[in-house]
N, CA, C and O of each residue as an XYZ file, in Angstrom:
376
protein
N       8.588      0.905     13.787
C       7.436      0.614     12.906
C       6.125      0.819     13.640
O       6.099      0.590     14.849
N       5.059      1.223     13.025
C       3.925      1.703     13.611
C       2.979      0.458     14.053
O       2.925     -0.604     13.433
N       2.301      0.740     15.133
C       1.418     -0.289     15.638
C      -0.115      0.053     15.167
O      -1.106     -0.595     15.505
N      -0.104      1.090     14.403
C      -1.489      1.616     13.823
C      -1.913      0.334     12.830
O      -1.089     -0.304     12.175
N      -3.242      0.099     12.841
C      -3.763     -0.673     11.728
C      -4.251      0.224     10.595
O      -4.915      1.246     10.770
N      -3.863     -0.252      9.427
C      -4.216      0.544      8.185
C      -5.271     -0.119      7.415
O      -5.379     -1.345      7.392
N      -6.049      0.676      6.786
C      -6.998      0.119      5.857
C      -7.170      1.123      4.653
O      -6.924      2.325      4.754
N      -7.619      0.507      3.497
C      -7.870      1.391      2.417
C      -8.926      2.373      2.661
O      -9.862      2.097      3.412
N      -8.824      3.577      2.034
C      -9.956      4.599      2.155
C     -10.211      5.152      0.763
O      -9.398      4.994     -0.147
N     -11.253      5.745      0.630
C     -11.636      6.586     -0.539
C     -11.877      5.576     -1.650
O     -11.816      4.357     -1.489
N     -12.146      6.167     -2.742
C     -12.394      5.428     -4.051
C     -11.117      5.384     -4.888
O     -10.283      6.285     -4.797
N     -10.961      4.343     -5.702
C      -9.834      4.205     -6.414
C     -10.047      3.142     -7.523
O     -10.963      2.331     -7.378
N      -9.336      3.103     -8.509
C      -9.301      2.223     -9.607
C      -7.959      1.453     -9.531
O      -6.948      2.153     -9.476
N      -7.817      0.159     -9.521
C      -6.730     -0.618     -9.501
C      -6.702     -1.474    -10.803
O      -7.633     -2.239    -11.059
N      -5.663     -1.342    -11.594
C      -5.666     -2.308    -12.761
C      -4.280     -3.001    -12.813
O      -3.246     -2.334    -12.760
N      -4.278     -4.153    -12.901
C      -3.065     -5.000    -13.009
C      -2.704     -5.144    -14.404
O      -3.509     -5.638    -15.193
N      -1.455     -4.718    -14.804
C      -0.858     -4.757    -16.121
C       0.398     -5.548    -16.033
O       1.411     -5.029    -15.565
N       0.388     -6.803    -16.467
C       1.560     -7.693    -16.365
C       1.910     -7.920    -14.952
O       1.040     -8.393    -14.220
N       3.179     -7.617    -14.434
C       3.545     -7.865    -13.145
C       3.397     -6.557    -12.203
O       3.730     -6.514    -11.019
N       2.852     -5.537    -12.928
C       2.660     -4.184    -12.055
C       1.165     -3.884    -12.091
O       0.399     -4.498    -12.834
N       0.774     -2.904    -11.248
C      -0.501     -2.436    -11.170
C      -0.507     -0.879    -11.159
O       0.442     -0.258    -10.680
N      -1.469     -0.331    -11.636
C      -1.723      1.106    -11.703
C      -2.901      1.324    -10.775
O      -3.943      0.673    -10.849
N      -2.647      2.357     -9.833
C      -3.663      2.611     -8.792
C      -3.933      4.165     -9.045
O      -3.015      4.985     -9.025
N      -5.140      4.474     -9.263
C      -5.641      5.774     -9.580
C      -6.796      6.181     -8.588
O      -7.875      5.589     -8.561
N      -6.490      7.190     -7.816
C      -7.557      7.687     -6.866
C      -8.578      8.471     -7.690
O      -8.269      9.234     -8.605
N      -9.866      8.203     -7.265
C     -10.932      8.891     -7.820
C     -11.475      9.959     -6.999
O     -11.807      9.671     -5.849
N     -11.626     11.241     -7.448
C     -12.134     12.348     -6.635
C     -13.228     12.997     -7.466
O     -13.001     13.392     -8.609
N     -14.402     13.103     -6.892
C     -15.482     13.680     -7.582
C     -15.775     13.050     -8.989
O     -16.067     13.730     -9.972
N     -15.671     11.735     -8.988
C     -16.009     10.918    -10.123
C     -14.910     11.088    -11.183
O     -15.134     10.684    -12.324
N     -13.851     11.605    -10.905
C     -12.837     11.839    -11.916
C     -11.508     11.268    -11.392
O     -11.180     11.432    -10.217
N     -10.784     10.630    -12.228
C      -9.498     10.101    -11.833
C      -8.416     11.234    -11.467
O      -8.278     12.202    -12.214
N      -7.718     11.097    -10.396
C      -6.774     12.057     -9.988
C      -5.448     11.683    -10.716
O      -4.697     10.900    -10.135
N      -5.128     12.126    -11.816
C      -4.052     11.686    -12.619
C      -2.693     12.158    -11.916
O      -1.644     11.555    -12.139
N      -2.757     13.274    -11.049
C      -1.532     13.669    -10.492
C      -1.138     12.709     -9.329
O      -0.057     12.864     -8.761
N      -1.963     11.762     -8.983
C      -1.652     10.853     -7.865
C      -1.650      9.330     -8.181
O      -1.890      8.445     -7.359
N      -1.351      9.159     -9.470
C      -1.350      7.826     -9.953
C      -0.065      7.039     -9.355
O       1.083      7.478     -9.431
N      -0.394      5.919     -8.803
C       0.725      5.002     -8.336
C       0.865      3.804     -9.219
O      -0.085      3.103     -9.567
N       2.240      3.594     -9.594
C       2.574      2.326    -10.373
C       3.145      1.487     -9.277
O       4.074      1.867     -8.564
N       2.542      0.316     -9.173
C       2.956     -0.604     -7.991
C       3.596     -1.830     -8.627
O       3.146     -2.353     -9.647
N       4.654     -2.252     -7.981
C       5.310     -3.434     -8.424
C       4.720     -4.630     -7.548
O       3.849     -4.388     -6.713
N       5.181     -5.867     -7.739
C       4.456     -7.002     -7.066
C       4.477     -6.828     -5.570
O       3.495     -7.185     -4.921
N       5.532     -6.303     -4.978
C       5.561     -6.198     -3.499
C       4.613     -5.179     -3.056
O       3.926     -5.373     -2.053
N       4.525     -3.956     -3.838
C       3.487     -3.001     -3.430
C       2.117     -3.549     -3.600
O       1.256     -3.245     -2.775
N       1.851     -4.299     -4.559
C       0.489     -4.851     -4.753
C       0.127     -5.782     -3.523
O      -0.992     -5.800     -3.010
N       1.213     -6.564     -3.103
C       1.027     -7.388     -1.983
C       0.644     -6.585     -0.751
O      -0.322     -6.923     -0.067
N       1.381     -5.541     -0.465
C       1.150     -4.723      0.668
C      -0.363     -4.239      0.606
O      -1.136     -4.334      1.559
N      -0.689     -3.706     -0.637
C      -2.063     -3.221     -0.842
C      -3.108     -4.408     -0.491
O      -4.119     -4.144      0.160
N      -2.882     -5.501     -0.863
C      -3.792     -6.635     -0.603
C      -3.844     -6.788      1.101
O      -4.897     -7.035      1.689
N      -2.810     -6.640      1.648
C      -2.672     -6.817      3.202
C      -3.391     -5.616      3.926
O      -3.624     -5.728      5.130
N      -3.729     -4.550      3.296
C      -4.294     -3.434      3.954
C      -5.716     -3.610      4.113
O      -6.521     -2.931      3.476
N      -6.107     -4.639      5.072
C      -7.572     -4.906      5.223
C      -8.242     -4.425      6.488
O      -9.389     -4.719      6.825
N      -7.352     -3.608      7.192
C      -7.944     -3.068      8.462
C      -7.694     -3.985      9.607
O      -8.171     -3.686     10.701
N      -6.981     -5.089      9.464
C      -6.706     -5.951     10.608
C      -5.240     -6.102     10.939
O      -4.902     -6.630     11.999
N      -4.334     -5.639     10.036
C      -2.892     -5.795     10.436
C      -2.317     -4.383     10.507
O      -2.786     -3.417      9.906
N      -1.253     -4.368     11.304
C      -0.421     -3.078     11.485
C       0.619     -3.209     10.565
O       0.817     -4.222      9.895
N       1.413     -1.992     10.523
C       2.626     -1.916      9.713
C       3.658     -2.927     10.000
O       4.246     -3.419      9.037
N       3.950     -3.292     11.161
C       4.876     -4.276     11.588
C       4.453     -5.737     11.086
O       5.255     -6.526     10.586
N       3.239     -5.970     11.261
C       2.701     -7.290     10.759
C       2.833     -7.430      9.236
O       3.161     -8.484      8.692
N       2.569     -6.345      8.622
C       2.704     -6.383      7.155
C       4.107     -6.494      6.759
O       4.390     -7.260      5.838
N       4.968     -5.855      7.318
C       6.450     -5.954      7.028
C       6.893     -7.410      7.323
O       7.657     -7.953      6.525
N       6.504     -8.007      8.311
C       6.867     -9.354      8.708
C       6.470    -10.321      7.588
O       7.245    -11.185      7.178
N       5.187    -10.135      7.091
C       4.762    -10.879      6.028
C       5.555    -10.698      4.662
O       5.877    -11.624      3.918
N       5.786     -9.498      4.481
C       6.596     -9.204      3.295
C       8.015     -9.776      3.323
O       8.543    -10.288      2.336
N       8.565     -9.659      4.461
C      10.062    -10.273      4.753
C      10.010    -11.784      4.522
O      10.982    -12.375      4.053
N       8.858    -12.420      4.857
C       8.795    -13.834      4.784
C       8.567    -14.282      3.286
O       9.221    -15.179      2.753
N       7.633    -13.606      2.705
C       7.215    -13.879      1.286
C       8.181    -13.550      0.357
O       8.217    -14.271     -0.640
N       9.091    -12.505      0.443
C       9.966    -12.047     -0.482
C      11.430    -12.257     -0.165
O      12.326    -11.839     -0.899
N      11.640    -12.938      0.986
C      12.961    -13.219      1.341
C      14.004    -12.055      1.442
O      15.143    -12.096      0.976
N      13.424    -10.984      2.140
C      14.197     -9.799      2.316
C      14.468     -9.641      3.724
O      13.720    -10.242      4.495
N      15.439     -8.913      4.218
C      15.642     -8.733      5.665
C      14.404     -7.998      6.265
O      13.683     -7.280      5.572
N      14.204     -8.219      7.574
C      13.281     -7.522      8.312
C      13.299     -6.087      8.278
O      12.262     -5.426      8.223
N      14.604     -5.522      8.315
C      14.848     -4.088      8.332
C      14.426     -3.472      6.983
O      13.737     -2.453      6.935
N      14.892     -4.168      5.821
C      14.468     -3.743      4.529
C      13.035     -3.826      4.294
O      12.528     -2.872      3.706
N      12.290     -4.795      4.648
C      10.918     -4.820      4.533
C      10.211     -3.690      5.443
O       9.268     -3.055      4.973
N      10.624     -3.478      6.597
C      10.144     -2.484      7.509
C      10.265     -1.051      6.783
O       9.315     -0.276      6.671
N      11.512     -0.820      6.325
C      11.717      0.531      5.722
C      10.857      0.754      4.523
O      10.301      1.838      4.340
N      10.729     -0.330      3.640
C      10.026     -0.286      2.416
C       8.527     -0.133      2.677
O       7.837      0.692      2.078
N       8.082     -0.943      3.569
C       6.603     -0.962      3.899
C       6.248      0.503      4.516
O       5.227      1.070      4.126
N       7.030      1.062      5.403
C       6.845      2.287      6.048
C       6.731      3.395      4.904
O       5.805      4.206      4.911
N       7.701      3.387      3.943
C       7.792      4.378      2.825
C       6.461      4.392      2.042
O       5.822      5.419      1.811
N       6.063      2.989      1.607
C       4.860      2.909      0.822
C       3.572      3.343      1.594
O       2.674      3.983      1.047
N       3.545      2.984      2.786
C       2.323      3.498      3.603
C       2.345      4.881      3.701
O       1.283      5.470      3.498
N       3.445      5.587      3.999
C       3.415      7.072      4.073
C       2.918      7.638      2.770
O       2.037      8.498      2.775
N       3.475      7.167      1.602
C       2.993      7.693      0.399
C       1.469      7.491      0.126
O       0.759      8.384     -0.338
N       1.039      6.284      0.442
C      -0.397      6.051      0.223
C      -1.230      6.929      1.225
O      -2.325      7.381      0.890
N      -0.735      7.137      2.343
C      -1.500      7.868      3.409
C      -1.541      9.408      2.947
O      -2.567     10.086      3.011
N      -0.278      9.888      2.465
C      -0.224     11.333      2.008
C      -1.280     11.545      0.800
O      -1.878     12.612      0.658
N      -1.456     10.443     -0.050
C      -2.454     10.594     -1.227
C      -3.887     10.305     -0.744
O      -4.808     10.333     -1.559
N      -4.104     10.032      0.539
C      -5.516      9.843      1.081
C      -5.972      8.491      0.692
O      -7.187      8.302      0.750
N      -5.173      7.466      0.286
C      -5.651      6.181     -0.003
C      -5.688      5.170      0.980
O      -6.286      4.118      0.756
N      -5.066      5.398      2.121
C      -5.271      4.552      3.285
C      -5.421      5.513      4.504
O      -5.128      6.708      4.464
N      -5.896      4.872      5.561
C      -5.941      5.627      6.776
C      -5.815      4.737      7.902
O      -5.800      3.530      7.659
N      -5.721      5.134      9.099
C      -5.743      4.348     10.394
C      -6.720      5.053     11.328
O      -6.660      6.241     11.643
N      -7.645      4.149     11.737
C      -8.765      4.713     12.546
C      -8.159      5.211     14.028
O      -8.910      5.713     14.865
């Protein structure tokens, strides 16, 4: 798991609908509909933790504790989500 600290980047719109959320990147004042993310409660929580002070390992530890999953499962799931968000330009690590 990475020791890089991640934070949100760029502009986006996040709308919570029931227990899920929709995250839409905004590019040139237009929503990038090809990069819409539908986020479940765990992904929403990871997004909340991306405040520029925690690394991926710390985020995975929090997720493992809050959602009662194994550390390995949390680590893999968090890494996959962070990779997807980074590929879409929604997060970065300085």
